[in-house]
C-alpha positions in Angstrom: 19.4 5.3 44.1 22.9 4.1 42.4 21.0 0.8 42.3 18.5 2.1 40.8 20.6 3.8 37.7 22.6 0.8 37.5 19.4 -1.3 37.1 17.7 0.9 34.4 21.0 1.5 32.6 21.4 -2.5 32.3 17.7 -2.6 31.1 18.2 0.3 28.4 21.2 -1.7 27.2 19.8 -5.2 27.2 17.0 -3.7 25.4 19.0 -2.1 22.3 20.9 -4.8 22.1 17.9 -6.9 21.2 16.6 -4.1 19.2 19.7 -4.0 17.1 19.7 -8.0 16.9 16.2 -7.9 16.0 16.7 -5.3 13.0 19.9 -7.3 11.9 18.4 -10.1 11.5 15.2 -8.7 9.9 17.6 -7.8 6.7 18.6 -11.0 6.2 15.2 -12.9 6.6 14.1 -15.2 4.0 11.1 -17.6 4.4 10.9 -20.2 1.9 7.9 -19.7 -0.3 9.4 -16.8 -1.5 9.1 -16.5 -5.4 12.1 -13.7 -5.5 15.2 -13.8 -3.2 14.7 -10.3 -1.4 17.7 -9.7 0.9 15.8 -7.3 3.1 13.0 -9.6 3.5 10.2 -8.0 1.2 9.3 -9.7 -2.2 6.1 -9.8 -4.0 6.2 -13.6 -3.9 3.9 -13.6 -0.3 1.9 -10.8 -1.5 0.8 -13.0 -4.8 -0.2 -16.0 -2.7 -2.3 -14.0 -0.3 -4.3 -12.5 -3.1 -4.5 -15.6 -5.2 -5.6 -17.3 -1.8 -8.4 -14.4 -1.0 -9.5 -14.7 -4.8 -10.0 -18.4 -4.4 -11.9 -17.8 -1.3 -14.2 -15.4 -3.3 -14.5 -17.3 -5.9 -15.8 -20.6 -3.9 -17.9 -18.0 -1.4 -19.7 -16.7 -4.4 -20.0 -19.8 -6.1 -21.5 -21.9 -3.4 -24.2 -18.9 -2.6 -26.2 -20.3 -4.9 -26.8 -17.0 -7.0 -24.0 -17.0 -9.8 -26.0 -18.6 -11.8 -29.5 -17.0 -11.4 -27.7 -13.8 -11.9 -26.0 -14.6 -15.1 -29.3 -16.0 -16.3 -30.7 -12.9 -15.4 -27.9 -11.1 -17.5 -28.8 -12.9 -20.3 -32.2 -12.7 -20.4 -31.9 -8.8 -20.3 -29.3 -9.0 -23.2 -31.8 -11.1 -25.3 -34.7 -9.2 -24.4 -32.8 -6.1 -25.6 -32.1 -8.2 -28.7 -28.7 -7.9 -28.4 -28.0 -11.8 -28.0 -29.8 -14.1 -31.1 -31.6 -17.3 -29.8 -29.0 -19.9 -31.2 -26.3 -18.3 -28.7 -28.7 -17.6 -26.0 -29.3 -21.2 -25.8 -26.2 -22.4 -25.9 -24.9 -20.0 -23.2 -28.3 -21.3 -21.1 -27.0 -24.6 -21.4 -23.8 -23.7 -20.2 -25.3 -22.0 -17.2 -27.5 -25.2 -16.4 -24.4 -27.3 -16.4 -22.8 -25.2 -14.3 -25.6 -24.9 -11.8 -25.8 -28.5 -11.5 -22.3 -29.1 -11.2 -22.3 -26.2 -8.5 -24.8 -27.8 -6.4 -22.5 -31.3 -6.6 -19.6 -30.3 -5.6 -20.6 -27.4 -3.2 -22.6 -30.1 -1.2 -19.5 -32.6 -0.9 -17.7 -29.7 0.4 -14.9 -29.8 -2.8 -13.6 -26.3 -2.5 -10.9 -26.7 -5.2 -13.7 -28.0 -7.7 -16.0 -24.8 -6.8 -13.0 -22.5 -7.2 -12.9 -23.8 -10.8 -16.7 -23.7 -11.4 -16.5 -19.9 -10.5 -13.8 -19.3 -13.0 -16.3 -21.1 -15.3 -19.1 -18.7 -14.1 -16.9 -15.8 -15.0 -15.9 -17.0 -18.6 -19.5 -17.4 -19.2 -19.9 -13.9 -18.2 -17.5 -12.9 -20.2 -19.1 -14.4 -23.1 -22.3 -12.9 -22.5 -20.6 -9.7 -22.6 -18.7 -10.2 -25.9 -21.6 -11.5 -27.6 -23.5 -8.6 -26.6 -21.5 -6.0 -28.5 -21.7 -2.3 -28.1 -24.2 -1.0 -25.7 -23.7 -4.0 -23.4 -22.6 -3.4 -19.9 -18.8 -3.4 -21.5 -16.6 -4.2 -24.9 -18.1 -1.2 -26.9 -14.9 -1.5 -29.1 -16.2 -4.5 -30.7 -17.9 -4.9 -34.0 
């Protein structure tokens, strides 16, 4: 029994020493890549990097699915049929969508994910363009005009 209590006491002492060392080093831990120096190891730099990476994966995934252009064409056709977008502007927007669809097929087929992310941002720009042109009663921007 004496040996068991000594072994148990030694294990507890070793466990507490490891725990105290771990918490002490966690306060001073600072990885390269953090945007701001945080003495406690936190920081917003890593969170922003993760969010940006997740957003890039979302853009590439939705762009290379082949549905972004079709969705924008549907949205444009809907706004045009309601009379919220004039014929000349609708033609310009349709030309921009067609060019992006061609680039999407080319870049996604080659596996250029950086270019696919840029194409996804262009699709979003065109979506905002349609919404801005459609004015009040569209899918947003009711405060314009």
